[in-house]
C-alpha positions in Angstrom: -0.1 0.1 -0.1 3.0 2.7 1.1 4.6 1.9 -2.5 1.5 2.5 -4.3 0.4 5.8 -2.3 4.3 6.8 -3.4 4.2 5.7 -7.0 0.7 7.8 -7.2 2.3 10.7 -5.2 5.3 10.9 -7.8 3.1 10.6 -11.1 0.5 13.4 -9.9 3.7 16.0 -9.2 5.2 15.0 -12.2 2.1 15.8 -14.1 0.7 18.4 -11.8 -1.0 20.3 -14.4 -3.2 17.7 -15.5 -4.1 16.9 -12.4 -5.0 20.8 -11.4 -6.8 20.9 -14.3 -9.1 17.6 -13.4 -9.6 19.0 -10.2 -10.5 22.5 -11.1 -13.3 20.9 -13.6 -15.0 18.7 -11.0 -14.7 21.4 -7.9 -16.2 24.1 -10.5 -18.9 21.3 -11.4 -19.7 20.9 -7.7 -19.5 24.3 -6.2 -22.4 25.8 -7.7 -25.2 23.9 -6.3 -23.5 23.3 -3.1 -23.1 27.5 -2.5 -26.3 28.2 -4.1 -28.5 25.4 -1.7 -26.4 27.1 1.3 -26.8 30.7 0.4 -30.6 30.0 0.4 -30.9 28.4 3.3 -28.9 31.0 5.5 -30.8 33.7 3.7 -34.3 31.4 4.8 -33.0 31.0 8.4 -32.4 34.8 8.6 -35.4 35.9 7.1 -38.0 33.9 9.0 -36.8 34.3 12.4 -38.5 37.9 12.5 -41.9 37.1 10.7 -42.3 34.0 12.7 -42.2 36.1 16.0 -45.1 38.3 14.4 -48.5 36.5 14.5 -49.9 39.3 12.2 -49.8 42.5 10.3 -53.2 44.8 9.6 -52.5 46.9 6.5 -53.7 48.8 3.3 -54.8 46.3 0.8 -52.4 45.8 -2.0 -49.3 43.5 -1.4 -49.2 41.3 1.3 -45.1 41.1 0.9 -44.6 44.6 0.8 -46.7 45.1 4.0 -45.0 42.6 5.8 -41.5 44.3 4.8 -42.7 47.6 5.4 -43.8 46.7 8.9 -41.2 44.0 10.0 -38.2 45.8 8.4 -38.9 49.1 7.6 -36.8 49.0 4.4 -34.4 51.0 4.9 -33.4 52.9 1.6 -31.9 56.2 -0.3 -35.3 57.8 -0.6 -38.4 57.6 1.5 -41.1 55.2 0.1 -44.1 56.6 0.9 -46.5 53.4 1.7 -50.3 53.3 1.8 -51.5 53.9 5.3 -54.8 53.0 7.3 -56.3 54.9 9.9 -55.6 54.6 13.6 -59.1 53.8 14.1 -58.3 50.2 12.9 -56.7 49.7 16.3 -60.0 50.0 17.9 -61.2 47.4 15.2 -57.9 44.9 16.8 -58.7 45.4 20.1 -62.5 45.4 20.1 -64.0 42.3 22.2 -60.1 41.7 23.8 -59.0 39.7 20.7 -55.4 40.8 20.6 -53.0 43.7 21.3 -52.7 46.3 18.9 -49.3 48.1 17.9 -49.6 50.7 15.7 -46.7 51.2 13.0 -45.7 54.7 11.6 -43.0 54.3 9.7 -43.0 57.0 6.5 -39.7 59.2 7.2 -36.3 58.8 7.9 -33.5 60.7 9.7 -30.0 60.4 8.1 -31.2 57.6 6.3 -32.2 55.4 9.0 -36.2 54.6 9.6 -38.2 56.6 11.7 -41.0 54.5 13.4 -43.5 56.1 15.6 -45.0 53.3 17.7 -46.1 52.6 21.9 -44.7 51.0 24.5 -46.0 48.1 23.3 -43.8 47.5 20.7 -40.9 47.5 23.1 -42.2 45.1 25.2 -43.2 42.5 22.2 -39.6 43.0 20.7 -38.2 42.9 24.3 -36.1 45.8 23.5 -34.1 46.7 26.5 -32.3 50.3 27.2 -28.9 49.9 27.8 -28.1 53.8 28.1 -30.4 56.9 29.0 -34.0 56.7 29.7 -37.5 55.9 27.8 -39.4 58.4 26.0 -41.4 60.6 28.0 -42.0 64.2 26.2 -42.6 64.9 22.5 -39.4 65.2 20.2 -37.8 62.6 22.2 -36.3 59.6 20.3 -35.2 56.0 21.1 -32.3 54.4 18.8 -31.1 51.0 17.9 -27.4 50.2 18.8 -26.4 50.4 15.1 -27.8 53.8 14.5 -26.1 55.1 17.7 -22.5 53.6 16.4 -22.8 54.5 12.7 -24.1 58.4 13.9 -22.1 58.3 17.0 -25.2 59.5 19.2 -25.4 59.5 22.7 -28.1 60.0 25.0 -28.6 64.3 25.1 -27.0 64.4 21.6 -29.9 65.6 19.0 -30.7 64.5 15.2 -32.5 65.9 12.3 -35.3 64.2 10.5 -34.6 63.9 6.6 -36.8 66.4 4.8 -38.6 64.1 2.1 -38.3 66.5 -0.6 -35.7 69.0 -0.8 -37.5 71.0 -3.7 -40.7 71.2 -1.9 -39.5 74.8 0.0 -43.3 75.0 1.2 -43.1 71.8 2.5 -43.0 70.9 6.8 -39.6 71.6 8.5 -37.7 68.4 9.4 -38.1 67.9 13.1 -35.1 68.2 15.4 -35.2 65.4 18.3 -33.0 64.5 21.1 -31.9 61.2 21.7 -33.3 60.1 25.1 -31.9 56.7 24.9 -30.2 53.6 23.1 -31.5 50.6 23.1 -29.4 47.1 23.4 -28.1 45.1 20.4 -31.1 43.2 19.2 -29.7 41.3 16.1 -33.2 42.6 14.2 -33.9 45.6 12.5 -34.4 47.2 15.3 -30.8 48.2 15.4 -31.0 50.4 12.8 -34.1 52.2 13.7 -35.1 55.6 15.2 -38.0 54.8 17.7 -40.4 58.1 18.5 -43.9 58.4 20.2 -46.8 58.3 17.7 -47.6 62.1 18.4 -44.0 62.5 17.6 -44.1 60.6 14.2 -47.4 63.0 13.3 -45.5 66.3 13.9 -42.8 65.1 11.7 -45.9 64.5 9.0 -47.2 68.0 9.8 -50.4 66.9 11.4 -49.3 68.5 14.6 -47.4 71.5 15.0 -46.7 74.3 17.7 -46.7 78.2 17.9 -44.1 80.8 18.8 -45.1 83.7 20.7 -43.7 86.3 18.9 -44.8 89.1 21.5 -42.6 87.8 24.1 -39.1 89.5 25.1 -37.2 86.3 23.9 -38.3 86.8 20.3 -37.7 90.4 20.2 -34.8 90.6 17.9 -36.1 87.7 16.0 -39.2 90.0 14.6 -40.2 93.8 13.4 -43.1 95.6 13.8 -45.1 97.1 11.2 -47.8 99.1 12.5 -50.2 96.9 14.7 -48.5 94.0 13.2 -45.6 91.9 14.6 -43.7 89.9 11.6 -40.9 87.2 12.0 -37.7 88.4 10.5 -37.3 86.1 7.1 -33.3 85.5 8.1 -34.2 84.6 11.5 -36.6 81.6 10.8 -35.1 78.3 11.8 -35.0 75.7 9.5 -36.1 72.8 11.2 -38.8 72.6 14.1 -37.6 71.7 17.4 -39.5 70.9 20.3 -38.3 72.2 23.6 -39.7 73.0 26.8 -40.7 76.6 26.2 -42.8 75.9 23.1 -44.0 72.2 24.1 -47.6 73.3 25.7 -48.1 75.2 21.9 -48.1 71.9 20.1 -51.3 70.2 19.2 -53.0 68.6 16.2 -55.8 69.6 14.4 -58.5 67.0 14.1 -59.6 63.5 15.6 -56.5 61.4 16.1 -58.3 58.3 15.6 -58.3 59.3 11.8 -54.3 60.3 11.6 -52.6 57.2 9.5 -50.3 54.4 10.2 -48.4 52.6 8.1 -49.3 48.8 9.8 -50.7 47.5 13.3 -49.0 44.6 14.5 -51.7 42.2 16.1 -50.6 39.7 18.6 -53.9 37.8 19.6 -54.3 36.0 22.9 -54.9 32.2 21.4 -55.3 30.8 18.3 -59.2 31.1 18.7 -58.9 34.9 18.8 -56.6 35.1 15.8 -59.1 33.2 13.7 -62.2 35.5 14.8 -60.3 38.4 14.3 -59.0 37.0 10.5 -62.9 36.8 9.7 -63.4 40.1 11.0 -61.3 41.6 8.1 -62.5 39.2 5.7 -64.5 41.1 2.5 -64.6 44.4 4.4 -65.1 47.5 2.9 -62.5 49.5 4.5 -59.5 48.9 2.2 -57.6 46.9 4.8 -56.0 43.6 4.9 -54.8 40.8 7.4 -51.7 39.2 6.8 -49.5 36.5 8.7 -46.1 37.6 8.0 -44.5 33.7 7.8 -47.1 33.0 5.0 -45.7 36.0 3.0 -42.1 34.9 3.7 -43.4 31.7 2.4 -44.3 33.3 -1.0 -41.2 34.8 -1.2 -39.1 31.9 -0.4 -41.2 29.6 -2.8 -39.9 32.2 -5.6 -35.9 31.4 -4.4 -36.6 28.0 -4.4 -37.9 28.0 -8.1 -34.8 30.3 -9.0 -32.7 27.7 -7.3 -34.7 24.6 -9.1 -33.6 26.3 -12.4 -30.0 26.3 -11.5 -30.0 22.8 -10.2 -31.4 21.5 -13.6 -28.6 23.7 -15.4 -25.9 22.2 -13.1 -26.8 19.1 -13.5 -26.6 19.2 -17.3 -23.3 20.8 -16.7 -22.3 18.1 -14.7 -23.1 15.5 -16.6 -21.4 17.0 -19.5 -18.1 17.5 -17.3 -18.4 14.2 -16.1 -18.7 12.5 -19.8 -15.5 15.1 -20.5 -13.6 13.6 -17.6 -14.3 9.9 -18.4 -13.3 10.6 -21.8 -9.6 12.6 -20.8 -9.2 9.2 -18.5 -9.8 6.9 -21.4 -7.6 8.3 -23.0 -4.9 8.8 -21.0 -5.2 5.0 -19.9 -5.1 4.7 -23.5 -1.9 7.0 -23.6 -0.1 5.1 -20.7 -0.5 1.9 -22.4 2.9 1.6 -22.7 3.8 2.4 -19.2 1.5 -0.4 -18.2 3.3 -2.6 -20.2 6.7 -1.7 -18.6 5.6 -2.1 -15.2 3.8 -5.4 -16.0 7.6 -7.0 -17.3 9.2 -5.5 -14.3 6.9 -7.7 -12.2 3.7 -5.5 -11.1 0.5 -7.7 -11.0 -2.7 -6.1 -13.3 -4.5 -5.6 -10.3 -1.7 -3.4 -8.6 -1.4 -1.4 -11.7 -5.0 -0.8 -11.8 -5.1 -0.1 -8.1 -2.5 2.4 -9.1 -4.3 4.4 -11.8 -7.6 4.1 -9.3 -6.0 6.2 -6.4 -4.5 8.9 -9.1 -8.0 9.4 -9.8 -9.5 9.1 -5.8 -7.1 11.9 -5.3 -8.1 14.2 -7.8 -12.0 13.3 -6.5 -11.1 13.7 -2.8 -9.0 16.9 -3.4 -11.8 18.3 -5.2 -14.2 17.3 -2.4 -12.4 18.9 0.3 -11.9 22.3 -1.7 -15.9 22.0 -2.4 -16.5 21.9 1.5 -14.4 24.4 2.5 -15.5 26.9 0.0 -18.9 26.3 0.2 -18.6 26.5 4.4 -16.6 29.7 3.8 -19.5 31.4 1.5 -22.0 30.3 4.0 -20.4 31.6 7.3 -20.0 35.0 4.7 -23.3 35.0 3.8 -24.9 34.2 6.9 -23.5 37.6 8.9 -23.9 39.6 5.5 -27.8 38.6 5.6 -27.9 39.2 9.4 -26.9 43.0 8.5 -28.5 43.2 5.3 -31.8 42.6 7.4 -30.6 44.1 10.7 -30.3 47.4 8.2 -34.1 46.3 6.6 -32.5 45.4 3.4 -33.1 47.0 0.4 -35.8 45.7 -1.0 
């Protein structure tokens, strides 16, 4: 056995380039299906985790998948995407008869490209978010930020964060809101790490549904105004290009209209039990309010079914390529055996049995197969490890759906 291995190793080293080509052919044929399967499994594991923890989502009629991605991952992007909204009154439909806890989500705006999520304290309890620095929300204009948001923007409790203006060309639009960071959440490994959380009322102020008034007659505003007869006008150069809520003006902030009619992008429902969930689903069947009932895990399954069909296409393509590569490899081996006919005759004359000669050439083929298999396993493991970290980071940031 030792002699066979010695002869095999020396033959392979002498014909190193032929061996490299054969290993590369086998490696490239097998690596594609292994890598694709690993990537899809990694993505499936990452994206299913959050959807399985969210029982139901109520939102505007349309794409169930878009609603799921927007309400669970907040869809962080380079520009604000105005999702369809439902009224806050829908919360009463969810909580009626004590069937479920209703958690409103308002995610229409961003701050430094991080999504601003207006919600209630129920959301923090539902997601088990804990504050590592600072304190909870107490007044209008405060925000809580995720760990990744705090790290990327270099923010800490007491710092201020300005919301992005949806349309820079809309000079007559509402000014951004200058928010005060009240606290920073512990890292949770979820999209919440890359979000800015505010109270619902603060989110509505950003949207322009609520505003405050300055007392232009106060002594503090004397240098910012001009008196024209009996009228007092603010100087244009003194107008602050953003809205800020502080102790001096917080009492002047108010809303026009019934807040139950104000918009939210979605409502997360947490039913008491399976019966309550079924009754709640029945309540949304064939409704005329333009509202839909969605189970996030089912929407994610639809997304994964598309990816699985893509994987099947690649698998069929890979099988065809694999068969052709295998046939070419067999052809190369047969030609190699033909060319080595004289070598075998010489070995036979030197006293080698036919079985020994066949074992020697079998070892050479096994060596090529084993090296290719080791390379496939190593590269697949490396790709799966990198993909897992990438998908976790991508989903944590809301992805670019």
